[in-house]
FIDODO-155869 format. One record per residue (C-alpha): residue in three letters; x, y, z. Coordinates in steps of 0.2 Angstrom, whole numbers, padded with zeros to 4 digits, always signed. Layout:
BEGIN
AlaXYZ...
# end
This chain:
BEGIN
Unk+0776+0473+0617Unk+0776+0493+0622Unk+0788+0505+0613Unk+0800+0513+0622Unk+0800+0529+0627Unk+0809+0544+0620Unk+0829+0543+0629Unk+0830+0562+0641Unk+0844+0570+0645Unk+0851+0565+0664Unk+0853+0580+0677Unk+0870+0575+0673Unk+0870+0579+0656Unk+0875+0598+0649Unk+0868+0607+0636Unk+0885+0606+0625Unk+0885+0589+0631Unk+0869+0585+0621Unk+0872+0597+0607Unk+0888+0585+0604Unk+0884+0571+0592Unk+0884+0553+0599Unk+0887+0538+0593Unk+0872+0528+0589Unk+0870+0511+0595Unk+0860+0498+0586Unk+0845+0492+0597Unk+0837+0475+0599Unk+0822+0482+0606Unk+0819+0495+0592Unk+0824+0480+0579Unk+0809+0467+0583Unk+0797+0484+0588Unk+0799+0485+0568Unk+0799+0468+0561Unk+0783+0467+0572Unk+0774+0481+0565Unk+0779+0476+0548Unk+0772+0461+0550Unk+0755+0469+0558Unk+0753+0480+0544Unk+0752+0465+0531Unk+0740+0454+0541Unk+0731+0471+0542Unk+0730+0474+0524Unk+0728+0455+0520Unk+0711+0456+0533Unk+0706+0471+0524Unk+0708+0464+0506Unk+0699+0449+0513Unk+0684+0460+0517Unk+0687+0457+0537Unk+0687+0477+0539Unk+0684+0475+0561Unk+0700+0462+0563Unk+0710+0474+0550Unk+0707+0491+0560Unk+0710+0483+0577Unk+0727+0475+0568Unk+0731+0494+0562Unk+0727+0501+0577Unk+0743+0489+0584Unk+0755+0494+0571Unk+0750+0510+0574Unk+0756+0507+0594Unk+0772+0499+0589Unk+0777+0514+0579Unk+0769+0529+0588Unk+0755+0540+0584Unk+0764+0554+0578Unk+0776+0545+0569Unk+0776+0551+0550Unk+0773+0531+0545Unk+0758+0533+0556Unk+0748+0544+0542Unk+0745+0529+0531Unk+0741+0519+0543Unk+0725+0529+0551Unk+0721+0533+0533Unk+0718+0512+0531Unk+0710+0512+0546Unk+0699+0527+0542Unk+0695+0516+0527Unk+0691+0501+0537Unk+0679+0510+0546Unk+0673+0516+0532Unk+0668+0499+0526Unk+0659+0495+0541Unk+0647+0511+0540Unk+0657+0520+0558Unk+0657+0535+0553Unk+0662+0544+0569Unk+0678+0535+0569Unk+0680+0536+0552Unk+0683+0554+0555Unk+0693+0553+0569Unk+0705+0542+0560Unk+0707+0552+0548Unk+0708+0568+0554Unk+0721+0559+0565Unk+0733+0558+0548Unk+0732+0572+0541Unk+0737+0579+0558Unk+0753+0572+0551Unk+0751+0572+0533Unk+0738+0586+0528Unk+0738+0581+0510Unk+0735+0561+0512Unk+0722+0558+0499Unk+0715+0543+0509Unk+0711+0551+0523Unk+0706+0566+0516Unk+0693+0554+0503Unk+0686+0544+0517Unk+0683+0559+0530Unk+0674+0568+0513Unk+0662+0551+0512Unk+0659+0550+0529Unk+0655+0567+0529Unk+0643+0565+0514Unk+0633+0552+0523Unk+0631+0561+0537Unk+0625+0576+0529Unk+0638+0589+0531Unk+0638+0593+0513Unk+0650+0610+0517Unk+0663+0599+0523Unk+0664+0585+0513Unk+0664+0594+0495Unk+0680+0603+0505Unk+0686+0587+0508Unk+0685+0581+0491Unk+0690+0598+0483Unk+0708+0596+0494Unk+0709+0576+0487Unk+0706+0582+0470Unk+0720+0595+0471Unk+0735+0586+0482Unk+0733+0570+0468Unk+0723+0575+0451Unk+0728+0556+0446Unk+0717+0550+0460Unk+0703+0540+0453Unk+0692+0539+0469Unk+0694+0557+0472Unk+0691+0562+0454Unk+0673+0555+0454Unk+0670+0561+0474Unk+0673+0580+0466Unk+0660+0576+0453Unk+0648+0569+0463Unk+0646+0584+0470Unk+0646+0598+0454Unk+0629+0600+0446Unk+0625+0590+0431Unk+0625+0598+0412Unk+0610+0603+0404Unk+0609+0591+0388Unk+0615+0601+0372Unk+0608+0607+0357Unk+0596+0622+0350Unk+0583+0621+0365Unk+0590+0606+0370Unk+0581+0597+0355Unk+0599+0591+0349Unk+0596+0575+0336Unk+0613+0568+0346Unk+0613+0566+0362Unk+0629+0569+0368Unk+0637+0551+0372Unk+0640+0549+0391Unk+0656+0549+0397Unk+0660+0526+0403Unk+0664+0526+0420Unk+0675+0519+0427Unk+0671+0502+0441Unk+0679+0515+0453Unk+0665+0528+0447Unk+0652+0513+0449Unk+0657+0508+0467Unk+0657+0525+0472Unk+0638+0527+0465Unk+0633+0512+0470Unk+0638+0514+0489Unk+0632+0532+0488Unk+0617+0526+0485Unk+0615+0513+0498Unk+0620+0525+0509Unk+0605+0538+0503Unk+0596+0519+0506Unk+0601+0517+0523Unk+0600+0536+0531Unk+0584+0537+0523Unk+0579+0518+0531Unk+0586+0526+0549Unk+0574+0541+0548Unk+0560+0528+0545Unk+0565+0520+0559Unk+0564+0534+0568Unk+0549+0541+0566Unk+0540+0523+0569Unk+0549+0523+0586Unk+0543+0539+0591Unk+0526+0535+0582Unk+0523+0518+0595Unk+0531+0529+0608Unk+0518+0542+0609Unk+0503+0528+0606Unk+0511+0520+0620Unk+0510+0536+0632Unk+0494+0540+0627Unk+0490+0520+0633Unk+0495+0526+0650Unk+0481+0540+0650Unk+0488+0557+0650Unk+0502+0565+0662Unk+0500+0571+0680Unk+0510+0582+0690Unk+0515+0571+0707Unk+0523+0581+0722Unk+0532+0572+0733Unk+0536+0574+0752Unk+0547+0567+0761Unk+0548+0578+0777Unk+0556+0596+0774Unk+0559+0589+0755Unk+0551+0590+0740Unk+0552+0585+0723Unk+0540+0587+0706Unk+0538+0578+0694Unk+0527+0570+0679Unk+0523+0553+0678Unk+0505+0545+0666Unk+0491+0542+0678Unk+0492+0522+0673Unk+0512+0521+0679Unk+0515+0505+0684Unk+0517+0501+0704Unk+0536+0498+0700Unk+0541+0510+0686Unk+0534+0522+0702Unk+0544+0514+0714Unk+0560+0519+0704Unk+0556+0535+0700Unk+0553+0541+0717Unk+0570+0532+0721Unk+0580+0542+0707Unk+0573+0557+0716Unk+0575+0553+0735Unk+0592+0541+0733Unk+0596+0547+0753Unk+0582+0540+0758Unk+0582+0521+0764Unk+0567+0510+0766Unk+0550+0521+0763Unk+0534+0517+0759Unk+0522+0531+0750Unk+0505+0534+0755Unk+0492+0545+0750Unk+0479+0557+0759Unk+0461+0548+0752Unk+0443+0554+0753Unk+0440+0555+0771Unk+0458+0564+0775Unk+0467+0548+0779Unk+0484+0543+0773Unk+0482+0527+0763Unk+0497+0516+0756Unk+0498+0514+0738Unk+0504+0499+0736Unk+0497+0493+0718Unk+0493+0505+0702Unk+0477+0505+0707Unk+0482+0512+0722Unk+0490+0528+0715Unk+0472+0527+0699Unk+0463+0530+0717Unk+0476+0544+0721Unk+0476+0556+0706Unk+0457+0554+0709Unk+0457+0559+0725Unk+0467+0572+0721Unk+0453+0578+0710Unk+0441+0580+0721Unk+0442+0589+0736Unk+0446+0604+0738Unk+0449+0606+0721Unk+0432+0599+0716Unk+0426+0612+0705Unk+0442+0622+0703Unk+0447+0625+0683Unk+0463+0613+0679Unk+0464+0618+0659Unk+0479+0626+0664Unk+0488+0615+0673Unk+0500+0602+0664Unk+0489+0588+0659Unk+0473+0595+0665Unk+0476+0587+0680Unk+0477+0594+0699Unk+0495+0587+0704Unk+0495+0572+0717Unk+0504+0575+0733Unk+0510+0560+0739Unk+0520+0557+0758Unk+0533+0547+0758Unk+0537+0540+0776Unk+0556+0533+0780Unk+0554+0515+0788Unk+0566+0511+0803Unk+0570+0495+0814Unk+0558+0495+0830Unk+0572+0500+0842Unk+0575+0519+0834Unk+0571+0534+0845Unk+0556+0543+0843Unk+0559+0561+0836Unk+0557+0572+0850Unk+0551+0589+0835Unk+0535+0588+0839Unk+0529+0579+0821Unk+0514+0571+0821Unk+0508+0557+0809Unk+0516+0551+0794Unk+0527+0569+0798Unk+0534+0559+0812Unk+0540+0545+0802Unk+0547+0556+0790Unk+0558+0566+0803Unk+0566+0548+0808Unk+0579+0553+0794Unk+0590+0563+0805Unk+0588+0549+0819Unk+0606+0544+0821Unk+0606+0530+0836Unk+0594+0520+0827Unk+0600+0509+0814Unk+0590+0511+0795Unk+0583+0497+0787Unk+0593+0490+0768Unk+0590+0504+0757Unk+0573+0502+0747Unk+0576+0494+0730Unk+0564+0490+0714Unk+0566+0473+0706Unk+0567+0474+0687Unk+0558+0453+0683Unk+0563+0447+0666Unk+0551+0440+0654Unk+0557+0423+0658Unk+0550+0425+0677Unk+0532+0430+0670Unk+0532+0414+0659Unk+0536+0407+0673Unk+0519+0414+0681Unk+0510+0408+0667Unk+0515+0390+0670Unk+0512+0388+0686Unk+0494+0400+0684Unk+0488+0386+0667Unk+0495+0368+0676Unk+0496+0370+0694Unk+0482+0384+0697Unk+0496+0395+0707Unk+0495+0413+0711Unk+0513+0417+0705Unk+0513+0434+0713Unk+0502+0432+0728Unk+0522+0432+0740Unk+0526+0451+0736Unk+0507+0455+0739Unk+0510+0448+0756Unk+0524+0456+0756Unk+0518+0472+0754Unk+0504+0470+0765Unk+0518+0466+0779Unk+0529+0483+0776Unk+0509+0492+0778Unk+0507+0485+0792Unk+0523+0489+0799Unk+0524+0506+0793Unk+0506+0509+0805Unk+0513+0500+0818Unk+0528+0513+0818Unk+0518+0527+0819Unk+0516+0537+0833Unk+0496+0538+0838Unk+0494+0520+0838Unk+0497+0512+0855Unk+0507+0499+0861Unk+0496+0484+0862Unk+0487+0491+0847Unk+0505+0490+0838Unk+0509+0472+0845Unk+0492+0465+0836Unk+0497+0474+0818Unk+0515+0468+0822Unk+0508+0451+0822Unk+0497+0452+0807Unk+0512+0459+0799Unk+0524+0443+0805Unk+0510+0430+0799Unk+0511+0442+0780Unk+0527+0437+0782Unk+0526+0420+0786Unk+0514+0416+0773Unk+0524+0424+0760Unk+0538+0414+0766Unk+0530+0398+0763Unk+0523+0402+0745Unk+0541+0405+0741Unk+0544+0390+0745Unk+0530+0382+0737Unk+0531+0390+0722Unk+0551+0383+0722Unk+0545+0366+0724Unk+0531+0369+0709Unk+0547+0372+0698Unk+0556+0355+0702Unk+0538+0349+0698Unk+0537+0356+0682Unk+0553+0348+0679Unk+0549+0330+0686Unk+0534+0334+0674Unk+0542+0337+0656Unk+0557+0323+0661Unk+0543+0311+0660Unk+0529+0319+0646Unk+0527+0304+0633Unk+0515+0313+0626Unk+0496+0308+0623Unk+0490+0290+0620Unk+0481+0290+0599Unk+0460+0284+0601Unk+0458+0272+0593Unk+0448+0276+0580Unk+0453+0288+0569Unk+0447+0307+0572Unk+0440+0301+0589Unk+0443+0311+0603Unk+0464+0313+0609Unk+0470+0299+0618Unk+0475+0302+0639Unk+0494+0307+0642Unk+0506+0296+0643Unk+0522+0294+0658Unk+0539+0287+0651Unk+0550+0282+0663Unk+0567+0285+0650Unk+0574+0298+0662Unk+0570+0288+0680Unk+0583+0294+0689Unk+0579+0312+0686Unk+0563+0311+0688Unk+0565+0304+0707Unk+0579+0319+0711Unk+0566+0332+0705Unk+0550+0326+0712Unk+0561+0321+0729Unk+0567+0341+0729Unk+0551+0347+0728Unk+0547+0336+0743Unk+0559+0345+0749Unk+0553+0360+0745Unk+0537+0358+0751Unk+0540+0350+0769Unk+0549+0366+0773Unk+0535+0377+0766Unk+0524+0367+0781Unk+0539+0370+0794Unk+0538+0389+0790Unk+0517+0388+0792Unk+0508+0371+0798Unk+0492+0376+0791Unk+0497+0379+0773Unk+0486+0368+0764Unk+0493+0369+0748Unk+0509+0363+0750Unk+0498+0348+0759Unk+0489+0347+0745Unk+0506+0347+0733Unk+0515+0331+0743Unk+0499+0321+0739Unk+0499+0325+0721Unk+0519+0324+0723Unk+0514+0306+0727Unk+0500+0303+0710Unk+0513+0308+0700Unk+0529+0297+0708Unk+0513+0284+0704Unk+0512+0286+0686Unk+0531+0286+0684Unk+0531+0268+0693Unk+0518+0264+0681Unk+0528+0266+0666Unk+0543+0260+0674Unk+0530+0245+0675Unk+0525+0246+0657Unk+0510+0252+0662Unk+0509+0267+0653Unk+0505+0271+0634Unk+0501+0257+0617Unk+0511+0246+0622Unk+0507+0229+0628Unk+0504+0225+0646Unk+0514+0213+0657Unk+0505+0196+0660Unk+0507+0199+0679Unk+0512+0213+0690Unk+0530+0215+0699Unk+0538+0226+0710Unk+0536+0244+0702Unk+0516+0240+0699Unk+0514+0234+0717Unk+0521+0253+0724Unk+0512+0263+0710Unk+0498+0254+0719Unk+0503+0261+0737Unk+0508+0278+0730Unk+0492+0279+0721Unk+0480+0271+0738Unk+0494+0284+0746Unk+0490+0300+0737Unk+0469+0296+0740Unk+0471+0295+0757Unk+0481+0313+0759Unk+0467+0320+0747Unk+0454+0313+0759Unk+0463+0320+0774Unk+0466+0338+0767Unk+0447+0340+0763Unk+0443+0336+0783Unk+0453+0351+0786Unk+0448+0362+0773Unk+0434+0376+0776Unk+0417+0370+0767Unk+0414+0383+0750Unk+0403+0396+0754Unk+0386+0394+0749Unk+0383+0402+0729Unk+0369+0415+0730Unk+0353+0414+0720Unk+0351+0418+0700Unk+0337+0431+0701Unk+0324+0424+0694Unk+0320+0441+0680Unk+0329+0440+0662Unk+0342+0451+0659Unk+0339+0469+0649Unk+0342+0465+0632Unk+0357+0479+0635Unk+0363+0469+0649Unk+0364+0453+0641Unk+0383+0447+0632Unk+0384+0454+0615Unk+0385+0436+0602Unk+0403+0430+0605Unk+0411+0433+0620Unk+0413+0421+0633Unk+0408+0422+0649Unk+0424+0425+0663Unk+0425+0407+0673Unk+0423+0404+0686Unk+0439+0401+0698Unk+0438+0383+0707Unk+0438+0381+0726Unk+0453+0372+0734Unk+0439+0357+0740Unk+0435+0359+0721Unk+0453+0357+0716Unk+0456+0342+0728Unk+0443+0333+0723Unk+0448+0334+0705Unk+0465+0328+0711Unk+0460+0315+0717Unk+0445+0308+0705Unk+0462+0309+0693Unk+0474+0298+0705Unk+0458+0284+0706Unk+0456+0286+0685Unk+0474+0282+0682Unk+0475+0270+0698Unk+0459+0261+0688Unk+0469+0259+0674Unk+0483+0253+0680Unk+0473+0238+0688Unk+0464+0234+0672Unk+0480+0232+0663Unk+0486+0222+0675Unk+0466+0212+0674Unk+0461+0215+0691Unk+0444+0225+0695Unk+0443+0242+0691Unk+0425+0249+0690Unk+0425+0254+0709Unk+0436+0263+0707Unk+0430+0273+0690Unk+0415+0276+0698Unk+0422+0287+0715Unk+0431+0295+0702Unk+0417+0299+0690Unk+0409+0304+0709Unk+0424+0315+0714Unk+0422+0323+0695Unk+0403+0330+0697Unk+0406+0332+0716Unk+0420+0345+0708Unk+0408+0354+0698Unk+0418+0347+0683Unk+0405+0346+0666Unk+0396+0330+0659Unk+0406+0331+0643Unk+0422+0332+0649Unk+0419+0316+0662Unk+0412+0309+0646Unk+0427+0314+0636Unk+0437+0304+0649Unk+0428+0288+0649Unk+0431+0288+0633Unk+0451+0287+0633Unk+0447+0276+0647Unk+0458+0259+0647Unk+0445+0248+0652Unk+0433+0258+0646Unk+0440+0256+0628Unk+0444+0236+0633Unk+0426+0232+0634Unk+0419+0240+0619Unk+0431+0231+0608Unk+0426+0215+0616
# end
């Protein structure tokens, strides 16, 4: 429902006709509006009494829209709505609604009191005192107005000779309204102090973070004839730097950023370390030895060259520009189509968590495709420079195509790993406890409770890995992942056959156990084929015979940085795990298992696994534990 517009005289009505009294005709719509306004007002009052202040304020607003914001009855509605906002501590809304009420009824006591308390909560004592005095003058019997006005009066000294009267004047008993007003004032003061403290702490954290980012440095970004200057921290992240440049040059589409190195050669900026190198280069060269104390941050400005990327069919510039200026001058060309606008993507926290999960469980570098993408863009930009010949440009563009090809394959590979992680999660059954109390942790247990979901996830992973191989046939990571998928499927089939966990093993095999045996054997064959095509690991440099100096030795308690295993070592570990699980399955079925376990131990040793870890694994092997029990 909406209020009807007021009647306006038509062109045919004369002034005399307007002056004549007209007979009032009852309007059904006006009656409906009036009745609905009364209902909304009662509903709002009930919500307010029930301390549902937000809903009450909304109901009062609907009622105001029905009766009209300038109607005399709207003053009390605005005042009631201001009281709701006062209880919610929405000070700005209190002042706005109370002011609207006072424009209609300047002596509305409730509106004056509400606005005075809002002014008092925001530290505007003078305005608050003026509204409190006006409220008390309008209605001297209003308890809230009297209490509010008294709160601004100074306290009287203790009566008596020299302030040492034997009988102190009795304190007047405070009404419930006065006590409630004092409690609200005390609460507002505490909240104001808390807000001030939080702001101070936030400012301290901001300053500490600013210090952790290093001293500020001035950046002079040059895009053709356009030069923009701004200040950033020396340790700024690459995406933040790109965002700042995009805001400074909103009309520039896809671009690369470069700086002049110490040797005068333009170098790309694709990481935080590159920008740090640009800052260091700006302090050397011509600026070396020049005082920088009077400069902002105590550092010489960093000059960055913004080169806009265009399509290969864009015509070359004819203004005689060379080098980076030629790429920058491409902005003026209208015949060539430009690439899509440059974007900086904010990475959510859950993506970073997934990246950490991949690194921990699958040995994946989740940011490698980003580096490949940046390298490919840099090579494209280099090939477009006028001083590069056609033959050299073709070679550079082929290298760029290889980078993008590998980035696409890596993205599909990581997509498949998401399904692999989901499959492992769905069939995770905890760990098999050791036989003796306080012994080593048991082996992982798989369950087939969600068999259909796990099968679907494994099939999805297979499709992504095969798609990665279509994009890049020599992508070894996808080939290894396909073999690992067969191993996970074999574990699922073992669980379906009742050959996982602490339960009783079946007396003989079944279709699931036979299929699991085939999957284990197929995975081993795939790992063997992958090892045959992987390059040999480079020989490790011999360790120096002389002992390190005491100052070069690591401090006590420090851990040495773990050496990253090679691809061949990772494949051997996966192969050993497959043989280990297959031997456990055969042991539970009463078949020959020892030769498979011996080969698994050889694979672990060949991968460089620690002897302690190998012994730990053997202690939880089903066959080994059964022999000890016998």
